[in-house]
C-alpha positions in Angstrom: 0.0 0.0 0.0 1.2 3.5 -0.9 0.3 6.2 1.5 0.2 9.8 0.2 0.0 12.5 2.9 -0.8 16.0 1.6 -2.0 19.3 2.9 -4.9 21.4 1.7 -3.5 25.0 1.5 -0.9 24.1 4.2 2.5 22.5 4.4 2.3 19.2 6.3 4.6 19.3 9.4 7.0 16.4 9.2 6.0 14.9 12.6 2.3 14.9 11.3 3.3 13.2 8.1 5.3 10.5 9.9 2.4 10.0 12.4 -0.1 9.6 9.5 2.1 7.1 7.6 2.7 5.1 10.8 -1.0 4.9 11.6 -2.0 4.0 8.1 0.3 0.9 8.2 -2.4 -0.8 10.2 -4.4 -1.0 7.0 -1.8 -2.9 5.0 -3.3 -6.3 6.0 -6.6 -5.2 4.4 -5.2 -3.7 1.1 -3.4 -4.8 -2.0 0.2 -3.7 -2.6 -1.0 -1.5 -5.5 -3.6 0.4 -3.4 -3.1 4.1 -3.0 -4.3 5.6 0.3 -4.5 9.4 0.4 -4.6 11.4 3.7 -5.3 15.1 3.4 -5.0 17.5 6.3 -6.3 21.1 6.6 -7.1 23.8 9.0 -10.4 25.7 9.3 -9.7 29.0 11.0 -13.3 29.9 11.6 -13.9 26.7 13.6 -13.8 26.3 17.3 -10.2 25.5 18.2 -11.4 22.2 19.5 -12.4 21.2 15.9 -10.0 23.3 13.8 -7.6 20.5 12.7 -9.2 18.4 9.9 -8.1 15.0 8.5 -9.6 13.2 5.6 -8.7 9.7 4.3 -9.5 8.1 1.0 -8.7 4.6 -0.2 -9.9 1.9 -2.5 -10.9 -1.6 -1.4 -12.0 -4.1 -4.0 -13.1 -1.4 -6.3 -15.0 0.6 -3.7 -13.8 4.1 -2.8 -13.9 4.6 0.9 -13.7 8.1 2.6 -13.7 9.3 6.1 -13.4 12.8 7.6 -12.8 14.0 11.2 -11.8 17.1 13.1 -10.1 17.6 16.4 -7.9 20.0 18.5 -4.7 18.5 16.9 -3.9 16.8 13.6 -2.9 13.7 15.5 -6.3 13.5 17.3 -8.1 13.9 14.0 -5.9 11.2 12.4 -6.7 8.8 15.2 -10.4 9.2 14.6 -10.3 9.2 10.8 -8.0 6.2 10.5 -10.2 4.2 13.0 -13.2 5.0 10.9 -11.6 4.1 7.5 -10.3 0.9 9.0 -13.8 -0.2 10.0 -15.1 0.7 6.5 -12.3 -1.3 5.0 -13.1 -4.3 7.2 -16.8 -4.1 6.2 -15.9 -3.9 2.6 -13.7 -7.0 2.8 -16.3 -9.0 4.8 -19.3 -7.9 2.7 -18.2 -7.5 -0.9 -20.8 -5.9 -3.1 -22.2 -8.0 -6.0 -21.6 -6.1 -9.2 -24.6 -6.2 -11.6 -24.5 -4.4 -14.9 -27.6 -2.4 -15.9 -28.4 -4.8 -18.8 -28.2 -7.8 -16.4 -30.6 -6.1 -14.0 -33.0 -5.4 -16.8 -32.8 -9.0 -18.0 -33.5 -10.3 -14.5 -36.5 -7.9 -14.1 -37.9 -9.1 -17.5 -37.6 -12.7 -16.4 -39.4 -11.9 -13.2 -36.3 -12.7 -11.1 -35.8 -10.9 -7.8 -32.4 -9.3 -7.2 -30.2 -11.3 -4.9 -29.8 -8.4 -2.5 -30.8 -4.8 -2.2 -27.1 -3.8 -2.6 -27.3 -5.1 -6.2 -30.0 -2.7 -7.3 -29.7 0.2 -4.9 -25.9 0.4 -4.3 -24.5 1.8 -1.1 -26.6 4.3 0.8 -25.6 7.7 2.1 -23.1 7.8 5.0 -22.3 10.2 7.8 -19.0 11.7 6.6 -18.6 14.5 9.1 -19.3 15.0 12.8 -19.4 18.4 14.3 -19.4 19.1 18.0 -20.1 22.5 19.6 -21.0 24.0 22.9 -24.7 24.8 23.4 -25.6 27.5 25.9 -29.1 28.2 27.4 -30.8 31.3 25.9 -34.2 32.7 25.2 -35.9 32.3 21.8 -35.4 36.0 20.9 -31.7 35.7 21.6 -31.5 32.5 19.6 -33.2 34.2 16.6 -30.8 37.2 16.9 -27.8 34.8 17.0 -29.0 32.8 14.0 -29.4 36.0 11.9 -26.0 37.2 13.0 -24.4 33.9 11.8 -26.5 33.9 8.6 -27.6 30.3 9.1 -30.9 28.8 8.0 -31.2 26.9 11.3 -29.9 27.2 14.9 -29.7 24.7 17.7 -29.9 26.0 21.3 -31.0 25.1 24.8 -34.3 27.0 25.6 -33.6 28.8 28.9 -37.3 28.5 29.8 -37.9 24.8 29.1 -34.3 23.6 29.4 -34.8 21.5 26.2 -32.7 21.4 23.1 -34.6 23.2 20.4 -34.1 24.0 16.7 -34.9 27.3 15.2 -35.3 27.4 11.5 -36.1 29.8 8.7 -39.2 29.0 6.6 -39.6 29.6 2.9 -42.1 32.4 3.7 -39.3 34.3 5.5 -40.8 33.7 8.9 -39.3 31.3 11.5 -40.2 28.0 13.0 -39.3 26.4 16.2 -38.9 22.6 16.8 -39.3 21.8 20.4 -39.0 18.0 21.2 -41.3 16.4 23.7 -40.0 13.1 25.2 -42.3 10.9 27.2 -44.5 13.8 28.2 -47.7 15.5 27.1 -47.6 18.3 24.5 -48.5 21.7 25.8 -49.9 23.9 23.1 -48.9 27.6 22.9 -51.1 30.6 22.6 -49.7 33.7 20.9 -46.2 32.4 21.1 -46.5 31.6 24.9 -47.0 28.3 26.6 -50.6 27.7 27.7 -50.8 26.9 31.4 
């Protein structure tokens, strides 16, 4: 396996390069000698410092392209996460190889009234979670959350409601107004009147 470590708009520090190459050697038992594994690191300045160092890994296993992405306070921390994830994907790809069915074969099977052997044959791989973002949530009132969302220019905003102490989602509707998603877990729904909770 050949491992390529590169930076996105940054020069890769030599200790980080060596760390990535050493960690990627764990995957050699799963990959062919001709496989290229690419590790790309980058920094996002606008992020919280706890998630500003980004690592992404891409490799090919049995014709499948696998990708994983992680962020952390250091490149080494991000690499630990991303390589663990890509290793799990590689193991899954080895243990559950996808059956390759050409479009004309699928049509012939359908015409003959045959069912596909598996959903993977007809549907292919489904979408995956490729990025996890963690951030601090502070209690605030709805008006403050609305102001913060407009300041950030986002279409939705997650916050802890200072009144209900529940995690809520504020979102912008197509009409230009705003909506509020307020989860109710194992309790009765309390309707609101004129924007206030009915007691």
